[in-house]
DOBAPA-488182 format. One record per residue (C-alpha): residue number from 1; x negated, y negated, z. Coordinates in steps of 0.25 Angstrom, whole numbers. Layout:
BEGIN
PT   resi       X       Y       Z
PT    NUM       X       Y       Z
...
***
This chain:
BEGIN
PT   resi       X       Y       Z
PT      1       0       0       0
PT      2     -12     -10       3
PT      3     -18      -7     -10
PT      4      -4     -12     -18
PT      5      -4     -24     -10
PT      6     -18     -28     -14
PT      7     -13     -28     -29
PT      8       0     -35     -26
PT      9       0     -49     -32
PT     10       2     -61     -23
PT     11      15     -69     -24
PT     12       6     -80     -29
PT     13       1     -72     -42
PT     14      15     -67     -45
PT     15      20     -81     -45
PT     16       8     -85     -54
PT     17       8     -74     -64
PT     18      24     -77     -65
PT     19      21     -91     -68
PT     20      11     -88     -79
PT     21      20     -78     -86
PT     22      32     -89     -86
PT     23      21    -100     -91
PT     24      16     -91    -103
PT     25      30     -86    -106
PT     26      35    -100    -106
PT     27      24    -105    -115
PT     28      26     -93    -126
PT     29      41     -94    -124
PT     30      41    -110    -129
PT     31      30    -107    -139
PT     32      39     -96    -145
PT     33      52    -105    -143
PT     34      48    -119    -150
PT     35      45    -119    -165
PT     36      45    -130    -175
PT     37      60    -126    -178
PT     38      64    -131    -164
PT     39      58    -145    -166
PT     40      68    -153    -173
PT     41      65    -162    -185
PT     42      60    -175    -181
PT     43      58    -172    -166
PT     44      43    -174    -167
PT     45      41    -188    -172
PT     46      27    -195    -176
PT     47      27    -204    -162
PT     48      28    -190    -155
PT     49      16    -184    -161
PT     50       1    -187    -157
PT     51      -6    -196    -166
PT     52     -13    -187    -178
PT     53      -6    -175    -172
PT     54       0    -172    -187
PT     55      -9    -175    -199
PT     56      -2    -178    -212
PT     57     -15    -176    -220
PT     58     -16    -164    -228
PT     59     -27    -153    -224
PT     60     -33    -143    -234
PT     61     -26    -130    -232
PT     62     -40    -123    -231
PT     63     -47    -134    -222
PT     64     -42    -128    -208
PT     65     -44    -114    -207
PT     66     -40    -107    -193
PT     67     -45    -116    -182
PT     68     -56    -122    -190
PT     69     -58    -134    -200
PT     70     -65    -129    -213
PT     71     -78    -135    -216
PT     72     -77    -147    -222
PT     73     -63    -149    -221
PT     74     -66    -162    -213
PT     75     -76    -170    -221
PT     76     -84    -181    -215
PT     77     -79    -191    -225
PT     78     -65    -188    -221
PT     79     -67    -193    -206
PT     80     -66    -206    -203
PT     81     -79    -215    -198
PT     82     -75    -214    -184
PT     83     -74    -199    -184
PT     84     -88    -196    -190
PT     85    -101    -194    -182
PT     86    -111    -205    -188
PT     87    -125    -198    -186
PT     88    -140    -200    -191
PT     89    -153    -192    -189
PT     90    -164    -203    -188
PT     91    -180    -201    -188
PT     92    -189    -208    -179
PT     93    -191    -218    -191
PT     94    -177    -222    -191
PT     95    -174    -214    -204
PT     96    -160    -207    -205
PT     97    -163    -192    -208
PT     98    -148    -189    -209
PT     99    -135    -197    -205
PT    100    -120    -197    -207
PT    101    -120    -211    -215
PT    102    -122    -225    -214
PT    103    -131    -225    -203
PT    104    -145    -233    -203
PT    105    -157    -234    -194
PT    106    -168    -244    -189
PT    107    -180    -237    -181
PT    108    -183    -249    -171
PT    109    -196    -242    -165
PT    110    -198    -237    -152
PT    111    -186    -227    -153
PT    112    -177    -238    -157
PT    113    -166    -236    -167
PT    114    -155    -244    -174
PT    115    -144    -236    -180
PT    116    -133    -242    -190
PT    117    -122    -233    -190
PT    118    -115    -242    -200
PT    119    -102    -242    -193
PT    120     -96    -244    -179
PT    121    -100    -234    -169
PT    122     -97    -241    -156
PT    123     -86    -232    -153
PT    124     -94    -219    -154
PT    125    -102    -211    -145
PT    126    -118    -213    -150
PT    127    -128    -203    -149
PT    128    -142    -201    -153
PT    129    -152    -189    -150
PT    130    -166    -186    -154
PT    131    -169    -175    -163
PT    132    -176    -167    -153
PT    133    -176    -165    -137
PT    134    -186    -175    -134
PT    135    -180    -187    -140
PT    136    -170    -196    -133
PT    137    -162    -204    -141
PT    138    -150    -214    -137
PT    139    -140    -222    -146
PT    140    -133    -236    -142
PT    141    -123    -243    -149
PT    142    -128    -258    -152
PT    143    -117    -267    -147
PT    144    -125    -278    -141
PT    145    -123    -273    -127
PT    146    -107    -276    -128
PT    147    -100    -263    -123
PT    148    -106    -249    -126
PT    149    -120    -251    -133
PT    150    -132    -259    -131
PT    151    -139    -271    -137
PT    152    -146    -267    -150
PT    153    -151    -281    -154
PT    154    -160    -286    -160
PT    155    -163    -274    -167
PT    156    -150    -268    -170
PT    157    -136    -275    -173
PT    158    -127    -275    -160
PT    159    -114    -268    -167
PT    160    -106    -257    -165
PT    161    -114    -249    -177
PT    162    -129    -249    -173
PT    163    -134    -240    -162
PT    164    -148    -241    -156
PT    165    -155    -226    -153
PT    166    -168    -225    -145
PT    167    -175    -212    -146
PT    168    -186    -209    -136
PT    169    -196    -198    -132
PT    170    -190    -190    -120
PT    171    -203    -181    -119
PT    172    -211    -194    -113
PT    173    -206    -198     -99
PT    174    -202    -210    -100
PT    175    -195    -207    -114
PT    176    -202    -215    -124
PT    177    -195    -223    -135
PT    178    -200    -218    -149
PT    179    -194    -216    -163
PT    180    -189    -202    -164
PT    181    -179    -195    -172
PT    182    -164    -195    -168
PT    183    -148    -192    -171
PT    184    -139    -203    -170
PT    185    -124    -202    -170
PT    186    -111    -210    -167
PT    187    -101    -199    -164
PT    188     -85    -201    -169
PT    189     -77    -211    -161
***
């Protein structure tokens, strides 16, 4: 008799189990009983939908397969400017090796570079990184010290499209500002 009591569920477990079965059964019942034919014509209006919840643009039938978007289905050119990552790979002398387009760089010496993205990057996260583990790189928006950013004048114009990048060799203590290759990017808004 004692062995049977050891395996008898407590009242709390019984109540919790019943609640679980009712909840699961209720969800499946609701999913099985409400369909598109149950929604009256005109019951869902434009005001009740979340912005961009329904797209009116046609998508090619083979563009989406399963849970994946087919390679090449969304071309960079189809993204708006604020949805694109702007980036450049820069050599230590300021020469751009590769880039997303429209970016220019001026090497100012002693690990300082002026980057002109060619468009407003003030609402974007800016990042700079060295090409190897011993390089420290940082990027700062040139805004003249107004709001986020710093005063980059007299070398770089203080506006929303110029960024100042500093590179330093981390192997030395303290780190030494010097011209080193780096990557710089302005991420999408």
